Rosetta silent file (secondary structure, phi, psi, omega in degrees, C-alpha in Angstrom):
SEQUENCE: XXXXXXXXXXXXXXXXXXXXXXXXXXXXXXXXXXXXXXXXXXXXXXXXXXXXXXXXXXXXXXXXXXXXXXXXXXXXXXXXXXXXXXXXXXXXXXXXXXXXXXXXXXXXXXXXXXXXXXXXXXXXXXXXXXXXXXXXXXXXXXXXXXXXXXXXXXXXXXXXXXXXXXXXXXXXXXXXXXXXXXXXXXXXXXXXXXXXXXXXXX
SCORE:     score description
SCORE:     0.000 S_00000001
   1 L     0.000  101.016  178.772    4.693   10.283    8.526 S_00000001
   2 L  -110.015  123.463  179.158    1.076   10.981    7.815 S_00000001
   3 L   -71.221  142.153  170.195   -1.671    8.648    9.230 S_00000001
   4 E  -109.226  129.455  179.200   -4.257    7.385    6.746 S_00000001
   5 E  -107.141  132.256  176.676   -7.677    6.586    8.051 S_00000001
   6 E  -126.652  108.569  178.508  -10.056    3.952    6.593 S_00000001
   7 E   -80.358  138.477  179.712  -13.453    3.718    8.306 S_00000001
   8 H   -60.493  -39.892 -173.803  -15.123    0.290    8.216 S_00000001
   9 H   -72.907  -11.947  175.435  -18.482    1.850    7.408 S_00000001
  10 H   -88.784   -4.400 -179.709  -17.040    3.459    4.251 S_00000001
  11 L   -99.921  128.430 -175.416  -16.032    0.164    2.813 S_00000001
  12 L   -71.211  150.518  174.025  -18.590   -1.698    0.732 S_00000001
  13 E   -76.920  142.130  175.910  -19.440   -5.288    1.594 S_00000001
  14 E  -133.058  149.498 -175.463  -18.351   -7.969   -0.850 S_00000001
  15 E   -79.977  154.887  178.043  -19.112  -11.696   -0.781 S_00000001
  16 L   -65.505  162.537 -179.170  -16.452  -14.139    0.126 S_00000001
  17 L   -59.742  -36.871 -176.669  -14.653  -16.077   -2.561 S_00000001
  18 L   -96.145    3.047  177.970  -16.547  -19.251   -1.466 S_00000001
  19 L    77.938    8.541 -174.701  -19.847  -17.499   -0.880 S_00000001
  20 L   -94.279    6.515  179.473  -20.042  -18.257    2.845 S_00000001
  21 L   179.817 -168.128  176.004  -20.026  -14.739    4.188 S_00000001
  22 E  -135.072  159.974 -166.776  -19.058  -11.137    3.364 S_00000001
  23 E  -134.198  137.380  167.980  -15.955   -8.966    3.744 S_00000001
  24 E  -112.121  114.205 -175.389  -15.258   -5.285    3.972 S_00000001
  25 E   -85.193  115.547  175.643  -11.785   -4.587    2.561 S_00000001
  26 E   -80.631  -42.642 -178.874   -9.939   -1.835    4.481 S_00000001
  27 E  -149.764  137.335  174.286   -6.700   -1.960    2.607 S_00000001
  28 E  -138.973  127.708 -179.149   -5.211   -3.844   -0.352 S_00000001
  29 E  -131.288  132.089   12.194   -1.679   -3.217   -1.640 S_00000001
  30 L   -84.555  -14.951  177.884   -0.614   -2.626   -4.334 S_00000001
  31 L  -164.179  165.168 -175.463   -4.257   -3.064   -5.499 S_00000001
  32 L   -56.511  -31.915 -170.244   -7.533   -5.055   -4.998 S_00000001
  33 L   -95.176  -16.753  179.141   -6.826   -7.456   -7.854 S_00000001
  34 L  -133.127   41.903 -171.425   -3.052   -8.121   -7.232 S_00000001
  35 L   -70.076  147.026  169.871   -2.707   -7.539   -3.560 S_00000001
  36 L  -116.997  -14.731  168.755    0.236   -8.740   -1.478 S_00000001
  37 E  -126.191  132.096  176.040   -1.183   -7.103    1.673 S_00000001
  38 E  -144.514  125.543  171.581   -4.887   -7.200    2.487 S_00000001
  39 E  -115.835  128.549 -169.991   -6.675   -6.041    5.571 S_00000001
  40 E  -149.944  166.358  170.108  -10.310   -6.699    5.946 S_00000001
  41 E  -123.508  128.195 -173.562  -13.191   -7.300    8.379 S_00000001
  42 E  -105.694  142.259  169.531  -15.353  -10.392    7.836 S_00000001
  43 E  -107.160  110.591 -178.885  -18.954  -11.068    8.914 S_00000001
  44 E  -103.122  111.318 -177.510  -19.484  -14.818    9.606 S_00000001
  45 L  -113.681   -0.773 -179.311  -23.208  -15.812    9.863 S_00000001
  46 L  -152.081  158.393  175.226  -23.015  -19.480    9.071 S_00000001
  47 L   -69.306  151.865  176.195  -20.871  -22.559    9.492 S_00000001
  48 E   157.599  178.769 -174.438  -18.539  -23.538    6.667 S_00000001
  49 E   -81.887  149.264  172.862  -15.085  -23.752    5.167 S_00000001
  50 L   -76.045  156.864  171.122  -12.629  -20.843    4.802 S_00000001
  51 L   -66.519  150.510  177.761  -11.542  -19.789    1.403 S_00000001
  52 L   -95.370  130.594 -179.035   -8.166  -21.184    0.212 S_00000001
  53 L  -126.564   94.172  177.489   -5.416  -18.720   -0.530 S_00000001
  54 L   -61.516  134.707  178.357   -2.361  -20.342   -1.963 S_00000001
  55 L    70.181   21.492 -177.212    0.984  -18.772   -0.845 S_00000001
  56 L  -118.077  130.374  171.277   -0.727  -16.487    1.643 S_00000001
  57 E   -90.445  126.467 -174.270    0.050  -16.105    5.371 S_00000001
  58 E  -110.483  147.602  174.989   -3.223  -15.390    7.266 S_00000001
  59 E  -134.081  131.566 -171.677   -3.785  -13.700   10.640 S_00000001
  60 E  -137.593  136.967  177.203   -7.290  -13.712   12.224 S_00000001
  61 E  -136.774  126.900  176.719   -8.709  -12.090   15.387 S_00000001
  62 E   -81.592  133.590  178.073  -12.359  -12.366   16.499 S_00000001
  63 E  -132.118   -4.103 -179.919  -13.766   -9.082   17.989 S_00000001
  64 E  -144.861  132.918 -176.460  -17.567   -9.362   17.956 S_00000001
  65 L    95.678  169.992 -175.114  -19.701  -12.400   18.911 S_00000001
  66 L   -66.558  -34.743  177.254  -19.059  -15.488   20.956 S_00000001
  67 L   128.144 -171.551 -171.983  -16.429  -16.874   18.545 S_00000001
  68 E  -122.914  145.362  171.433  -15.558  -19.636   16.218 S_00000001
  69 E  -105.774  110.696 -176.081  -14.819  -23.354   16.679 S_00000001
  70 E  -100.369  147.899  174.344  -12.232  -24.270   14.040 S_00000001
  71 E  -124.524  122.585 -171.134  -11.200  -27.587   12.525 S_00000001
  72 E  -120.409  138.950  174.053   -7.838  -27.456   10.860 S_00000001
  73 L    78.035 -179.355 -179.361   -5.895  -29.656    8.536 S_00000001
  74 L   -68.092  -28.839 -178.728   -6.506  -33.250    7.367 S_00000001
  75 L   -86.496   -3.172  176.592   -6.520  -34.456   11.005 S_00000001
  76 L    56.750   43.776  173.831   -9.130  -31.807   11.864 S_00000001
  77 E   -60.940  146.771 -174.913   -7.452  -30.484   15.019 S_00000001
  78 E  -107.095  147.883  177.477   -9.854  -28.150   16.863 S_00000001
  79 E  -146.302  133.407  175.337   -9.321  -24.593   18.099 S_00000001
  80 E   -97.353  126.347 -178.000  -11.730  -22.223   19.776 S_00000001
  81 E  -119.716  113.662 -175.150  -11.099  -18.640   18.695 S_00000001
  82 L  -124.640  169.006  175.150  -12.923  -16.001   20.778 S_00000001
  83 L   -54.933  -24.154  177.961  -12.626  -12.207   21.445 S_00000001
  84 L   -89.397   -4.395 -179.321  -10.391  -13.084   24.354 S_00000001
  85 L   -87.319  149.806  175.756   -7.965  -15.204   22.258 S_00000001
  86 L   -66.063  163.580  178.299   -4.770  -13.844   20.761 S_00000001
  87 L   -61.593  143.239  179.305   -4.718  -13.527   16.931 S_00000001
  88 E  -104.305  126.387  177.073   -4.285  -16.764   15.188 S_00000001
  89 E  -105.006  134.381 -175.894   -1.729  -17.176   12.329 S_00000001
  90 E  -155.175  162.720  178.526   -2.102  -19.885    9.725 S_00000001
  91 E   -77.661  134.808  174.366   -1.343  -20.773    6.131 S_00000001
  92 L   -60.492  -23.822  177.921   -3.836  -19.792    3.525 S_00000001
  93 L   -82.037   -8.492 -179.498   -3.399  -23.194    1.937 S_00000001
  94 L   -71.812  137.204  178.853   -4.554  -24.951    5.053 S_00000001
  95 L   -76.771  117.366  177.980   -7.998  -26.582    5.041 S_00000001
  96 E  -132.666  132.581  176.821   -9.982  -24.790    7.758 S_00000001
  97 E  -122.537  138.626 -174.110  -13.605  -25.202    8.599 S_00000001
  98 E  -117.981  138.317  168.560  -15.540  -22.935   11.141 S_00000001
  99 E  -120.505  139.435 -179.820  -18.516  -23.447   13.240 S_00000001
 100 E   -73.812  125.518 -178.505  -20.217  -20.560   15.082 S_00000001
 101 L   -69.313  -41.510  176.443  -20.037  -21.059   18.896 S_00000001
 102 L  -163.238   74.779  178.384  -23.153  -18.975   19.557 S_00000001
 103 L    97.749  174.050  179.815  -24.408  -16.722   16.764 S_00000001
 104 L   -51.499  158.389 -176.957  -22.725  -14.448   14.140 S_00000001
 105 E  -135.606  148.111  172.264  -19.164  -13.393   14.497 S_00000001
 106 E  -122.621  134.005  177.314  -17.207  -10.346   13.139 S_00000001
 107 E  -138.042  162.690 -179.940  -13.375  -10.734   12.752 S_00000001
 108 E  -108.568  130.219 -174.278  -10.342   -8.853   11.597 S_00000001
 109 E  -118.544  130.220  171.769   -8.158  -10.319    8.916 S_00000001
 110 E  -112.594  122.820  179.791   -4.504   -9.681    7.879 S_00000001
 111 E  -128.363  132.845 -174.334   -3.345  -11.513    4.738 S_00000001
 112 E  -128.407  126.357  173.648    0.279  -11.332    3.417 S_00000001
 113 L  -109.042  100.689  176.535    1.522  -12.789    0.191 S_00000001
 114 L    77.868   19.912 -175.820    5.325  -13.042    0.251 S_00000001
 115 L  -132.944  139.809  167.734    5.808  -10.272    2.796 S_00000001
 116 L   -63.503  150.519  178.655    6.824  -10.304    6.511 S_00000001
 117 E   166.324 -175.197  179.901    4.260   -8.902    8.925 S_00000001
 118 E  -175.930  172.924  177.294    1.896   -9.684   11.779 S_00000001
 119 E  -133.343  123.017 -172.377   -1.115   -8.960   13.868 S_00000001
 120 E  -129.566  142.815  172.586   -0.776   -8.269   17.594 S_00000001
 121 E   -67.505  134.548 -179.031   -3.339   -7.335   20.285 S_00000001
 122 L   -90.568  139.210  177.645   -2.876   -3.724   21.374 S_00000001
 123 L  -110.347  129.112 -177.021   -2.726   -2.954   25.152 S_00000001
 124 L   -57.047  137.976  173.191   -3.962    0.521   26.129 S_00000001
 125 L    74.524   -2.349 -172.438   -1.266    2.972   27.119 S_00000001
 126 L  -106.002  122.481  179.356    1.494    0.432   26.277 S_00000001
 127 L   -63.915  141.064  174.320    3.974    1.437   23.568 S_00000001
 128 E  -122.707  132.067 -175.195    4.552   -0.798   20.555 S_00000001
 129 L  -104.475  107.867  178.085    7.658   -0.861   18.339 S_00000001
 130 L   -65.354  145.144  175.355    6.931   -1.933   14.705 S_00000001
 131 L  -105.101   -7.578 -176.832    9.537   -4.182   13.140 S_00000001
 132 L  -110.349  172.157 -173.055    8.283   -3.627    9.597 S_00000001
 133 L   -81.136  -16.882  172.479    8.279   -0.589    7.271 S_00000001
 134 E  -135.986  148.870 -171.465    4.520    0.052    7.483 S_00000001
 135 E  -155.815  161.277 -175.185    2.206   -0.355   10.477 S_00000001
 136 E  -158.715  175.602  179.022   -1.203    0.369   11.603 S_00000001
 137 E  -139.029  136.388  171.100   -3.905    0.150   14.338 S_00000001
 138 E  -122.092  130.013  178.040   -7.554   -1.047   14.129 S_00000001
 139 E  -129.982  138.935 -175.026   -9.683   -0.257   17.165 S_00000001
 140 L   -88.416   -8.433  176.829  -13.268   -1.123   17.757 S_00000001
 141 L  -134.393  158.610 -172.931  -14.070    1.938   20.017 S_00000001
 142 L   -66.364  152.347  179.018  -12.904    5.598   19.718 S_00000001
 143 E  -162.833 -158.713  179.306   -9.546    6.532   21.214 S_00000001
 144 E  -138.853  145.784  175.010   -6.369    8.436   20.713 S_00000001
 145 E  -117.794  154.305  172.866   -2.970    7.457   19.233 S_00000001
 146 E  -134.671  142.645  179.670    0.504    8.862   19.793 S_00000001
 147 E  -145.223  146.403 -178.182    3.510    8.056   17.739 S_00000001
 148 E  -103.870  112.826 -175.872    7.273    8.812   17.844 S_00000001
 149 L   -68.091  170.389  179.362    8.498    9.426   14.229 S_00000001
 150 L   -63.244  -34.614 -177.748   11.780    8.017   12.837 S_00000001
 151 L   -74.422  120.351 -177.272   13.494   11.471   13.053 S_00000001
 152 L   -60.225  -35.847 -174.715   14.807   11.835   16.578 S_00000001
 153 L   -78.777   -6.945 -175.425   14.297   15.667   16.458 S_00000001
 154 L   -81.103  143.158  177.580   10.566   15.389   15.461 S_00000001
 155 L   -72.715  156.839  178.852    7.943   15.886   18.145 S_00000001
 156 L   -67.002  135.114  179.623    5.608   13.130   19.183 S_00000001
 157 E   -92.591  154.302  179.577    2.523   13.110   17.044 S_00000001
 158 E  -148.328  145.490  176.759   -1.038   12.628   18.380 S_00000001
 159 E  -160.071  154.174  176.676   -4.466   12.217   16.733 S_00000001
 160 E   -77.528  151.379  176.088   -7.961   10.951   17.558 S_00000001
 161 E  -125.535  109.989  173.451   -8.983    7.578   16.174 S_00000001
 162 L   -55.435  161.881  176.493  -12.733    6.883   15.449 S_00000001
 163 L   -66.168  151.859  176.790  -14.316    3.607   16.339 S_00000001
 164 L    47.638   46.384  178.818  -13.938    0.808   13.760 S_00000001
 165 E  -128.530  138.633  171.704  -11.303    2.561   11.877 S_00000001
 166 E   -89.995  122.870  173.379   -7.874    1.465   10.455 S_00000001
 167 E  -102.313  118.029 -177.251   -5.102    3.990   11.063 S_00000001
 168 E  -116.335  130.403 -175.474   -2.222    3.170    8.579 S_00000001
 169 E  -123.627  127.019 -177.225    1.251    4.685    8.854 S_00000001
 170 E  -145.939  113.347    6.053    3.951    4.623    6.229 S_00000001
 171 L   -75.703  164.645  178.318    6.743    4.723    7.068 S_00000001
 172 L   -68.991  151.950  177.985    6.099    3.148   10.462 S_00000001
 173 L   -83.185  171.334  173.514    7.077    5.198   13.519 S_00000001
 174 L   -59.468  -44.909  174.468    9.691    4.173   16.067 S_00000001
 175 E  -152.304  155.156  176.861    6.938    3.411   18.518 S_00000001
 176 E  -138.083  146.770  171.184    3.203    3.970   18.781 S_00000001
 177 E  -139.908  162.890 -172.394    0.696    3.809   21.572 S_00000001
 178 E  -145.714  153.374  175.304   -3.048    3.992   21.945 S_00000001
 179 E  -148.735  134.532  177.972   -5.792    4.460   24.567 S_00000001
 180 E   -69.875  156.426  175.344   -9.546    4.223   24.290 S_00000001
 181 L   -70.316  152.774  179.985  -11.698    7.190   25.256 S_00000001
 182 L   -90.293  143.793   -5.304  -13.156    7.037   28.711 S_00000001
 183 L   -78.640  141.242 -175.459  -15.126    5.207   29.915 S_00000001
 184 L   -74.385  132.309  177.163  -13.622    2.228   28.140 S_00000001
 185 L   -74.286  142.763  174.789  -16.101   -0.471   27.033 S_00000001
 186 L   -60.452  -27.143 -178.813  -15.493   -3.993   28.290 S_00000001
 187 L   -90.549    5.768  179.256  -15.894   -5.118   24.714 S_00000001
 188 L   -66.693  137.057  179.855  -13.190   -2.728   23.356 S_00000001
 189 L  -137.681  147.813  173.904  -10.515   -4.394   21.184 S_00000001
 190 E  -156.866  146.672 -177.846   -7.604   -3.109   19.261 S_00000001
 191 E  -135.416  147.231  164.574   -4.728   -4.596   17.264 S_00000001
 192 E   -84.606  142.604  176.984   -1.438   -3.577   15.756 S_00000001
 193 E  -128.909  149.025  176.517   -0.852   -4.589   12.164 S_00000001
 194 E  -152.161  150.849  178.234    2.461   -4.442   10.250 S_00000001
 195 E  -156.591  144.169 -174.591    3.874   -5.409    6.899 S_00000001
 196 L   -91.010   75.231  179.460    7.334   -4.935    5.262 S_00000001
 197 L   -85.425  176.348 -177.621    6.122   -3.037    2.157 S_00000001
 198 L   -90.805 -178.125 -177.731    8.329   -1.132   -0.330 S_00000001
 199 L   -67.598  -22.363  179.232    8.747    2.652   -0.590 S_00000001
 200 L   -98.296   35.371  178.632    5.711    3.010   -2.816 S_00000001
 201 L   -75.508  159.479 -179.651    3.397    1.693   -0.185 S_00000001
 202 L   -62.782    0.000    0.000    0.060    3.404    0.564 S_00000001
């Protein structure tokens, strides 16, 4: 189990499919053009509709800015998504339109095409047990990770995690935990991500 680190600032910005914002792709498996797993950070600077992704399960968490006011489905049910909200899971086929609550927003996205997985808010110092074969952590401020490998005889691993970096583990450990460096910022956010990839996963 070797952690792979992808820094947000090392990922080039690319326009949204619908032209309404820009995205930095942290991870795409098996590749950018035929992905079944995609992890990205989006910058939302204007109101508008989400891109439609047929057959994709989406997970979204706001981590910078006041948040988004969402209108979903043909009946336009409303939902406010802020940095204090839990991640929101929805179908990529669903019609969703977003309005900025108060200025630009940055959010974390997990998209899965035909794969089990999920996005969960991480709690500092609290262990998390992945249910899928690959897992990771994205944190907005620097901290440290610890992981217990699958092999019972292996020692607990530990490594520093820079700010705004995805740490991806394949295979996933039995459990993993995280803590921000001190002093912790009130705006610090972190999330666990997981997906049930095959043995040839990144």
